[in-house]
C-alpha positions as semicolon CSV with decimal commas, in nm:
position;residue;x (nm);y (nm);z (nm)
1;M;2,720;-1,488;0,792
2;R;2,391;-1,462;0,718
3;R;2,232;-1,489;0,352
4;N;2,059;-1,208;0,193
5;N;1,714;-1,232;0,166
6;W;1,584;-1,098;-0,142
7;K;1,226;-1,171;-0,078
8;K;1,170;-0,886;0,139
9;Y;1,292;-0,656;-0,160
10;I;1,014;-0,809;-0,375
11;I;0,774;-0,774;-0,122
12;I;0,834;-0,397;-0,072
13;L;0,814;-0,352;-0,438
14;I;0,505;-0,535;-0,525
15;A;0,346;-0,369;-0,210
16;F;0,479;-0,022;-0,320
17;I;0,333;-0,062;-0,696
18;V;0,004;-0,183;-0,557
19;G;-0,036;0,066;-0,307
20;L;0,060;0,365;-0,560
21;V;-0,192;0,207;-0,791
22;A;-0,439;0,220;-0,535
23;N;-0,377;0,573;-0,499
24;L;-0,408;0,671;-0,874
25;A;-0,769;0,505;-0,851
26;A;-0,853;0,676;-0,536
27;R;-0,784;1,009;-0,687
28;A;-0,992;0,913;-1,004
29;I;-1,311;0,764;-0,833
30;L;-1,328;0,995;-0,454
31;P;-1,373;1,310;-0,656
32;R;-1,727;1,132;-0,753
33;L;-1,810;1,000;-0,400
34;L;-1,709;1,267;-0,145
35;P;-1,945;1,522;-0,023
36;A;-1,854;1,879;-0,138
37;G;-1,708;1,986;0,180
38;L;-1,496;1,698;0,136
39;Q;-1,361;1,752;-0,209
40;A;-1,027;1,930;-0,097
41;W;-0,960;1,603;0,108
42;T;-0,897;1,375;-0,192
43;G;-0,537;1,408;-0,189
44;L;-0,482;1,326;0,192
45;L;-0,734;1,070;0,153
46;A;-0,529;0,851;-0,150
47;T;-0,234;0,913;0,026
48;L;-0,343;0,785;0,309
49;L;-0,513;0,478;0,123
50;E;-0,217;0,407;-0,015
51;I;0,023;0,391;0,275
52;V;-0,293;0,141;0,449
53;I;-0,282;-0,106;0,161
54;S;0,124;-0,125;0,112
55;V;0,160;-0,174;0,503
56;G;-0,127;-0,436;0,479
57;I;0,011;-0,610;0,160
58;I;0,351;-0,642;0,355
59;L;0,221;-0,796;0,698
60;I;-0,028;-1,000;0,535
61;I;0,275;-1,160;0,330
62;I;0,506;-1,173;0,606
63;F;0,296;-1,352;0,824
64;T;0,110;-1,605;0,596
65;N;0,496;-1,697;0,448
66;H;0,693;-1,667;0,792
67;I;0,936;-1,464;0,631
68;G;1,223;-1,376;0,868
69;E;1,185;-1,697;1,107
70;D;1,514;-1,915;1,078
């Protein structure tokens, strides 16, 4: 029987929290940085940034710690 790998749940939770913080920071900073024509894209860009950061953190932790290998 395979043991439960609790590390993956912690990694996903950490990545989600960091991504959420990045999203909130981007929503505060992007309106000041983007030109007037791109102001409407702030929400989409912040969400995409959250996804990229979350997935990046998960992949970096998995590949550096070799999680999932038996």
